[in-house]
C-alpha positions as CSV (number, residue, x, y, z in Angstrom):
1,M,16.6,8.8,-12.2
2,R,18.7,10.3,-9.0
3,S,17.4,9.0,-5.8
4,H,16.4,10.9,-2.6
5,P,19.4,10.9,0.1
6,E,17.1,9.9,2.6
7,L,15.9,6.7,1.0
8,N,18.2,4.4,2.2
9,R,17.7,1.5,4.9
10,D,19.3,3.2,7.8
11,S,16.1,5.3,7.3
12,I,14.2,2.9,7.3
13,L,15.3,1.2,9.9
14,A,15.1,4.0,12.1
15,A,11.8,4.3,11.1
16,S,11.4,1.0,12.3
17,K,12.3,2.4,16.4
18,R,9.9,5.4,15.4
19,I,7.3,3.5,15.3
20,A,7.9,0.5,17.4
21,G,4.9,0.1,19.5
22,C,2.3,2.0,17.6
23,V,2.1,-0.7,14.5
24,K,1.4,-4.5,14.6
25,R,4.3,-6.9,13.6
26,T,2.2,-8.9,11.3
27,P,2.6,-12.6,11.0
28,L,4.7,-14.2,7.9
29,L,3.1,-17.5,7.3
30,E,4.7,-20.1,5.3
31,C,2.6,-21.3,2.7
32,H,3.9,-23.9,-0.4
33,I,2.7,-23.1,-3.9
34,D,3.3,-25.3,-7.3
35,G,5.6,-27.3,-5.0
36,A,7.8,-23.9,-3.6
37,R,8.1,-23.0,0.0
38,I,6.4,-19.3,0.1
39,W,5.8,-16.5,2.8
40,L,2.8,-14.4,3.6
41,K,3.0,-11.2,4.7
42,C,-0.2,-10.5,6.4
43,E,-0.5,-6.9,6.6
44,S,-4.2,-7.3,6.2
45,L,-4.1,-8.3,9.9
46,Q,-2.2,-4.7,10.7
47,T,-4.6,-2.2,12.6
48,G,-6.9,-0.9,10.0
49,G,-6.7,-3.5,7.5
50,A,-3.5,-2.7,5.5
51,F,-0.1,-1.4,5.8
52,K,-0.5,2.2,5.8
53,L,-0.5,2.6,9.5
54,R,3.6,2.7,9.4
55,G,3.7,5.1,6.7
56,A,1.0,7.4,8.3
57,T,2.8,7.1,12.0
58,N,6.2,7.5,10.8
59,R,5.3,10.7,9.1
60,L,3.0,12.4,11.8
61,L,5.1,11.3,14.4
62,Q,8.1,13.9,13.4
63,L,5.7,16.5,12.9
64,S,6.2,19.8,15.2
65,E,3.7,20.6,18.1
66,E,2.7,23.5,16.3
67,D,2.0,21.3,13.2
68,R,0.2,19.1,15.1
69,A,-2.2,21.3,16.5
70,R,-3.1,22.5,13.0
71,G,-3.8,18.9,12.0
72,V,-3.1,17.0,8.9
73,V,-5.4,16.6,5.3
74,A,-4.8,13.4,3.1
75,F,-6.3,11.8,-0.3
76,S,-7.1,7.9,-0.7
77,S,-9.6,5.7,-1.6
78,G,-9.5,4.1,2.1
79,N,-6.8,2.4,3.5
80,H,-4.1,5.4,3.6
81,A,-7.3,7.5,4.9
82,Q,-7.7,4.8,7.9
83,G,-3.6,4.7,8.6
84,V,-4.1,8.9,8.8
85,A,-7.1,8.9,10.9
86,I,-6.0,6.4,13.1
87,A,-2.6,7.8,13.6
88,A,-4.2,11.5,14.2
89,K,-6.5,10.1,16.7
90,R,-3.5,8.9,18.6
91,L,-1.7,11.9,18.6
92,D,-4.9,13.9,19.2
93,M,-5.0,15.8,15.9
94,R,-7.4,16.6,13.5
95,A,-7.5,14.9,10.5
96,T,-9.5,15.9,6.8
97,I,-9.5,13.1,4.4
98,V,-10.4,13.7,0.4
99,M,-11.8,10.4,-0.8
100,P,-13.3,9.4,-3.8
101,A,-17.3,9.6,-3.7
102,D,-17.2,5.7,-4.9
103,A,-14.9,4.7,-2.3
104,P,-16.2,1.2,-0.7
105,A,-18.4,2.0,2.4
106,L,-16.7,-0.1,4.9
107,K,-13.6,2.5,4.0
108,V,-15.3,5.4,4.4
109,E,-17.1,4.5,7.6
110,G,-13.8,2.9,8.9
111,T,-12.4,6.3,8.5
112,R,-15.2,8.3,9.9
113,A,-15.1,5.8,12.8
114,Q,-11.8,7.7,13.8
115,G,-13.2,10.8,14.4
116,A,-11.8,12.2,10.3
117,D,-13.6,14.7,8.8
118,I,-14.4,13.4,4.9
119,V,-14.2,15.5,1.4
120,F,-15.7,13.8,-1.4
121,Y,-14.4,14.1,-5.1
122,D,-15.2,12.9,-8.3
123,R,-11.8,10.8,-9.4
124,R,-12.6,11.5,-12.8
125,S,-13.3,14.9,-13.4
126,E,-11.4,16.3,-10.1
127,S,-7.8,16.6,-8.6
128,R,-7.7,15.2,-5.3
129,E,-4.0,17.1,-4.8
130,E,-5.4,20.0,-5.6
131,I,-8.5,19.8,-3.2
132,A,-6.0,18.8,-0.5
133,A,-3.9,21.8,-1.1
134,R,-6.5,24.0,-1.1
135,I,-8.0,23.0,2.2
136,A,-4.3,22.8,3.9
137,A,-3.8,26.1,2.8
138,E,-7.1,27.3,4.2
139,Q,-6.4,25.6,7.6
140,G,-2.8,25.8,7.9
141,S,-3.0,21.8,8.0
142,T,0.0,19.5,6.8
143,V,-0.7,17.6,3.9
144,V,0.3,13.8,4.4
145,P,0.3,12.0,0.7
146,S,0.0,8.4,0.5
147,F,3.0,7.6,-1.4
148,D,4.9,10.8,-2.7
149,D,6.7,11.4,0.7
150,V,10.6,10.0,2.3
151,D,8.9,9.4,5.6
152,I,5.6,7.5,4.2
153,I,7.9,5.6,1.9
154,T,10.6,4.5,4.8
155,G,7.3,4.0,6.9
156,Q,6.0,1.3,4.8
157,G,9.7,-0.2,4.2
158,T,9.6,-1.1,7.9
159,A,7.3,-4.6,7.3
160,G,10.5,-5.4,5.1
161,V,12.6,-5.1,8.8
162,E,9.8,-7.2,10.1
163,I,9.9,-9.9,7.2
164,D,13.7,-10.0,7.7
165,E,13.9,-10.8,11.0
166,Q,11.1,-13.1,11.1
167,S,12.6,-14.8,8.1
168,G,16.0,-15.2,9.7
169,G,17.9,-12.8,7.7
170,G,19.1,-12.9,4.2
171,A,16.3,-15.9,3.4
172,V,14.4,-13.4,1.3
173,T,14.9,-13.9,-2.2
174,H,12.1,-12.5,-4.0
175,I,9.4,-10.0,-2.6
176,V,6.1,-9.5,-4.8
177,V,3.9,-6.6,-4.0
178,P,1.0,-4.7,-5.0
179,C,1.7,-1.5,-6.2
180,G,-0.9,1.7,-6.7
181,G,1.8,4.9,-6.2
182,G,4.8,2.6,-5.0
183,G,4.8,3.8,-1.5
184,L,5.5,-0.4,-0.1
185,A,7.5,-1.2,-2.8
186,A,9.6,1.4,-2.7
187,G,10.4,0.4,1.0
188,L,10.8,-2.8,0.4
189,A,13.5,-2.1,-2.4
190,L,15.1,-0.2,0.1
191,A,14.6,-2.5,3.3
192,L,15.6,-5.8,1.4
193,P,17.9,-4.8,-1.2
194,D,19.3,-7.8,-2.1
195,A,16.2,-9.7,-2.7
196,A,14.4,-9.2,-6.3
197,I,11.0,-7.5,-6.7
198,T,8.4,-7.4,-8.6
199,I,5.4,-5.3,-8.4
200,V,1.9,-6.5,-9.2
201,E,-0.6,-3.9,-10.4
202,P,-4.8,-4.4,-11.8
203,E,-4.7,-4.3,-15.9
204,G,-5.3,-0.6,-17.0
205,W,-4.3,0.7,-14.1
206,D,-0.6,-0.4,-14.6
207,D,1.3,2.1,-15.2
208,M,3.9,2.1,-12.6
209,G,5.2,-1.0,-15.4
210,R,4.8,1.0,-18.1
211,S,6.6,3.4,-16.6
212,L,9.6,1.1,-15.5
213,A,9.5,-0.3,-19.1
214,L,9.9,2.7,-20.8
215,G,12.2,4.6,-19.0
216,Q,10.0,7.7,-17.8
217,I,6.9,7.7,-15.8
218,V,3.6,7.8,-17.5
219,P,0.1,8.2,-16.2
220,V,-3.0,5.7,-16.3
221,E,-4.6,6.3,-19.4
222,P,-7.4,8.6,-19.4
223,D,-10.1,5.3,-20.4
224,A,-9.0,2.9,-17.5
225,P,-11.6,0.5,-17.3
226,S,-13.4,-0.4,-13.3
227,T,-11.7,-2.1,-11.1
228,L,-12.6,-3.7,-8.0
229,C,-9.2,-3.2,-6.5
230,D,-10.1,0.9,-5.5
231,A,-6.9,0.5,-3.4
232,L,-4.7,0.8,-6.5
233,Q,-6.0,3.1,-8.7
234,T,-3.1,5.5,-8.7
235,P,-3.1,8.2,-11.6
236,R,0.2,8.6,-11.7
237,V,3.1,7.4,-10.0
238,S,6.0,10.3,-8.2
239,P,9.6,10.9,-8.6
240,L,10.2,9.1,-5.1
241,T,9.2,5.4,-6.1
242,F,9.8,5.4,-9.3
243,G,13.5,6.2,-9.2
244,V,13.8,3.5,-6.1
245,L,12.0,0.8,-8.2
246,Q,13.7,2.2,-11.5
247,S,17.2,1.7,-9.3
248,A,16.4,-1.9,-7.8
249,G,15.4,-3.2,-11.4
250,A,11.8,-3.8,-10.3
251,T,9.7,-6.3,-12.2
252,A,6.0,-5.5,-13.1
253,V,3.2,-7.6,-14.5
254,S,-0.8,-6.9,-14.2
255,V,-3.6,-9.2,-13.1
256,N,-7.3,-8.6,-13.7
257,D,-10.2,-8.8,-11.7
258,S,-11.2,-12.9,-12.1
259,E,-7.7,-13.8,-11.2
260,A,-7.8,-11.2,-7.9
261,K,-11.0,-13.1,-6.8
262,R,-9.4,-16.4,-6.9
263,A,-6.7,-15.3,-5.0
264,I,-9.2,-13.9,-2.5
265,G,-10.8,-17.2,-2.5
266,W,-7.5,-19.2,-2.5
267,A,-6.5,-17.2,0.9
268,W,-9.6,-17.7,3.0
269,R,-9.5,-21.5,2.0
270,E,-6.3,-22.0,2.9
271,H,-5.2,-19.7,5.8
272,G,-8.5,-17.8,7.1
273,L,-7.4,-14.6,5.6
274,T,-9.7,-11.7,4.8
275,L,-8.5,-9.8,1.5
276,E,-9.9,-7.0,-0.7
277,A,-8.9,-7.2,-4.0
278,G,-6.2,-5.1,-4.2
279,G,-4.6,-6.3,-1.6
280,A,-4.8,-9.9,-3.3
281,V,-2.9,-9.0,-6.6
282,A,0.6,-10.5,-5.5
283,L,-1.0,-13.4,-5.0
284,A,-2.6,-13.8,-8.2
285,A,0.2,-13.2,-9.5
286,V,2.0,-16.1,-8.3
287,L,-1.4,-18.5,-8.4
288,T,-1.2,-18.1,-11.6
289,G,2.1,-18.3,-12.8
290,K,2.5,-15.0,-14.0
291,V,5.1,-14.8,-11.5
292,R,6.7,-18.3,-10.8
293,A,6.7,-19.3,-7.6
294,A,10.0,-20.1,-5.9
295,D,11.8,-20.4,-2.4
296,G,12.3,-17.7,-0.7
297,M,9.3,-16.2,-2.4
298,V,7.5,-13.3,0.2
299,I,4.3,-12.6,-1.2
300,L,2.4,-9.0,0.3
301,L,-1.0,-9.4,1.4
302,S,-1.1,-5.3,1.5
303,G,-5.1,-5.3,2.6
304,G,-8.0,-6.7,4.0
305,N,-10.9,-4.0,3.9
306,I,-13.6,-5.6,1.5
307,D,-17.5,-5.6,2.2
308,P,-18.6,-8.7,4.2
309,A,-21.0,-9.1,1.0
310,L,-18.8,-9.0,-1.3
311,H,-16.3,-11.4,0.5
312,A,-19.2,-13.6,0.9
313,K,-20.0,-13.5,-3.0
314,I,-16.4,-14.4,-4.1
315,I,-16.1,-17.2,-1.9
316,A,-19.0,-18.8,-2.5
317,G,-18.1,-18.1,-6.6
318,V,-21.2,-16.1,-7.4
């Protein structure tokens, strides 16, 4: 699949300069798993609790004054919602977020706390894209997709620029990253082209993995199971993200909720890190051996927005 001409490392470096000072430089922590020296990139400690602020900031900073005055519309189960809401508030813009009715209350509250308007929908029977497009047409506002956008992808890839700098340059051999729509994974593949990349999805929501295996995009099955990984419930990936990951030779695995819970517990006990299930799947894949631990590996911890009561139950093993 032919890639977009602006999806390259130079664009990610430009995005990194553009958003400098607007996002946190998150820690790269060293750990050891099965005897291997591995780094954890803690995007769970990013402002808003996830990596999403990177892409949202990169996208909104490039809007004209006229577009900013008309506001933005986004669709998300929570992390992209909060990223867009935070970026919009900083730029004194109106933000409307289309969120599934079953989105975690913590993410809904976090989005609303940033001043965004929320429109709920049924993820099983309604199209979030169609709802967002209708709202944008009515308000004259700009739609900010969660992953199907060049500026979003390059913004997410800025985490890879940090990884390269923090690891000393050229030390990363393998990146293991959670994948919903693939914006973060694609950005990292572009930022660190010499590293192997493995995407990790929830079982039953492994459409990127199946798409890569088949060589063409296929959607999530209509009877996909429920999952704690709400941040990764993307019904269909985009040609942009699929194209980048296909060109990068990305591999894919999937994990179940029990494996994600184990990773949540490990991150808390070993490093005092709070992870949501979707943000823990890459770690889960390595802890279970589905991805073999190796020196020079980076595991992305992509989000930490989890209900405190649920987190406590998982840590307690209830």
